[in-house]
C-alpha positions in Angstrom: -121.0 23.3 -5.4 -120.1 24.9 -8.7 -117.3 26.7 -6.9 -115.9 23.5 -5.4 -115.9 21.8 -8.8 -114.1 24.9 -10.2 -111.5 24.7 -7.4 -111.0 21.0 -8.0 -110.6 21.6 -11.7 -108.0 24.4 -11.1 -106.1 22.2 -8.6 -106.2 19.3 -11.0 -104.9 21.6 -13.8 -102.1 23.0 -11.6 -101.1 19.4 -10.7 -101.2 18.3 -14.3 -99.1 21.3 -15.3 -96.6 20.5 -12.5 -96.5 16.8 -13.7 -95.9 17.9 -17.2 -93.1 20.3 -16.2 -91.5 17.5 -14.1 -91.7 15.1 -17.0 -90.2 17.7 -19.4 -87.4 18.3 -16.9 -86.6 14.6 -16.6 -86.7 14.1 -20.4 -84.4 17.0 -20.9 -82.0 15.5 -18.3 -82.1 12.1 -19.9 -81.4 13.6 -23.3 -78.4 15.4 -22.0 -77.2 12.2 -20.3 -77.8 10.2 -23.5 -75.9 12.8 -25.6 -72.9 12.8 -23.3 -72.9 8.9 -23.0 -73.2 8.3 -26.7 -70.8 11.0 -27.7 -68.0 9.8 -25.4 -64.8 11.7 -24.5 -63.6 12.2 -28.1 -67.0 13.2 -29.4 -67.4 10.0 -31.4 -71.0 8.9 -31.7 -71.2 5.6 -29.8 -74.2 4.4 -31.8 -72.4 4.8 -35.1 -69.3 3.2 -33.6 -71.3 0.2 -32.5 -72.9 -0.1 -35.9 -69.5 0.1 -37.6 -68.0 -2.5 -35.3 -71.0 -4.8 -36.0 -70.5 -4.5 -39.8 -66.8 -5.2 -39.4 -67.6 -8.2 -37.2 -69.9 -9.6 -40.0 -67.1 -9.2 -42.5 -64.7 -10.9 -40.2 -67.1 -13.8 -39.7 -67.4 -14.3 -43.4 -63.6 -14.1 -43.8 -63.2 -16.7 -41.0 -65.6 -19.0 -42.8 -63.5 -18.8 -46.0 -60.3 -19.3 -44.0 -61.7 -22.4 -42.3 -62.7 -23.9 -45.6 -59.3 -23.1 -47.2 -57.5 -24.6 -44.1 -59.5 -27.8 -44.5 -58.6 -28.0 -48.2 -54.9 -27.5 -47.3 -55.0 -30.2 -44.6 -56.6 -32.7 -47.0 -53.9 -31.9 -49.6 -51.1 -31.9 -47.1 -51.6 -35.6 -46.5 -50.4 -36.3 -50.0 -47.2 -34.2 -49.8 -43.8 -35.5 -48.9 -43.7 -35.6 -45.2 -41.3 -38.4 -44.3 -37.7 -38.5 -45.4 -35.3 -41.2 -44.6 -31.6 -41.4 -45.7 -29.3 -44.4 -45.4 -25.6 -44.2 -46.6 -23.8 -47.5 -47.3 -21.0 -49.2 -49.2 -22.5 -51.8 -51.5 -19.2 -53.2 -52.9 -16.3 -55.0 -51.1 -13.7 -53.2 -53.2 -13.7 -50.1 -51.0 -14.9 -46.7 -52.2 -16.5 -45.5 -48.9 -20.1 -44.8 -48.1 -20.9 -42.9 -51.3 -24.0 -44.9 -52.1 -27.3 -44.0 -50.5 -31.0 -44.9 -50.3 -33.5 -42.1 -49.9 -37.1 -42.7 -48.9 -39.7 -40.0 -49.7 -43.1 -40.8 -48.3 -46.4 -39.0 -47.7 -48.6 -39.4 -44.6 -50.1 -42.6 -46.1 -46.6 -44.2 -46.5 -46.9 -43.8 -50.3 -44.0 -42.4 -52.3 -40.7 -43.5 -53.7 -37.4 -45.1 -52.6 -34.4 -43.9 -54.6 -31.2 -45.9 -54.4 -27.9 -44.8 -55.8 -25.1 -47.3 -55.9 -21.7 -45.8 -56.5 -18.6 -47.9 -57.3 -15.2 -47.3 -58.8 -16.2 -48.3 -62.4 -19.9 -47.5 -62.4 -22.8 -45.7 -60.7 -26.4 -47.0 -60.8 -29.7 -45.4 -59.7 -32.8 -47.3 -58.9 -36.3 -46.0 -58.0 -39.0 -48.1 -56.5 -42.6 -47.1 -56.0 -44.0 -47.5 -52.5 -47.7 -47.9 -51.9 -49.0 -47.9 -48.3 -45.5 -48.9 -47.1 -45.1 -51.8 -49.5 -43.3 -52.2 -52.8 -44.2 -54.3 -55.8 -40.6 -55.3 -56.1 -38.4 -56.6 -53.3 -36.8 -54.0 -51.1 -33.1 -54.3 -50.1 -32.1 -54.1 -46.5 -31.0 -50.4 -46.9 -34.3 -49.5 -48.6 -36.3 -51.0 -45.7 -34.0 -49.2 -43.3 -34.6 -45.9 -45.1 -38.4 -46.3 -44.9 -38.1 -47.2 -41.2 -35.9 -44.1 -40.6 -38.4 -41.9 -42.3 -41.2 -43.2 -40.1 -39.2 -43.0 -36.9 -38.3 -39.3 -37.6 -41.9 -38.5 -38.2 -42.9 -40.2 -34.9 -40.2 -38.2 -33.0 -41.6 -35.0 -34.5 -45.1 -35.8 -33.6 -44.1 -36.5 -30.0 -42.2 -33.2 -29.9 
């Protein structure tokens, strides 16, 4: 009986040794596979490359957030810049002289701005400026000034459709 227990112990030891050798062999093979996989063709360590790319991605995300904020600020300010321009040339006097007079409308996205009218004649030249607030003026607009505002708005609509 003691002999059979000794034989069982020896067989168990041999099987345990074989299992340990098999595990060592598989671990060695996996380590070689991991080394070749993470080293890549050029010998670059893939783990370090992934970490570097992750850090760059974090930096790009932060930069993207800043750019989005700046773009929003620019879009808000852009609404108050001159976006609509309308020009009408005309002859205000019956004594000839050609179409040297003009009305120029300069408006922002909210139809606020200025209308400048230059009236040129043989003896004199006059320039008038009228403030425009939300498409309306405190003073009465001439037909040419109204046409310049209309032209500015029509050009903008044509650009938006394009």
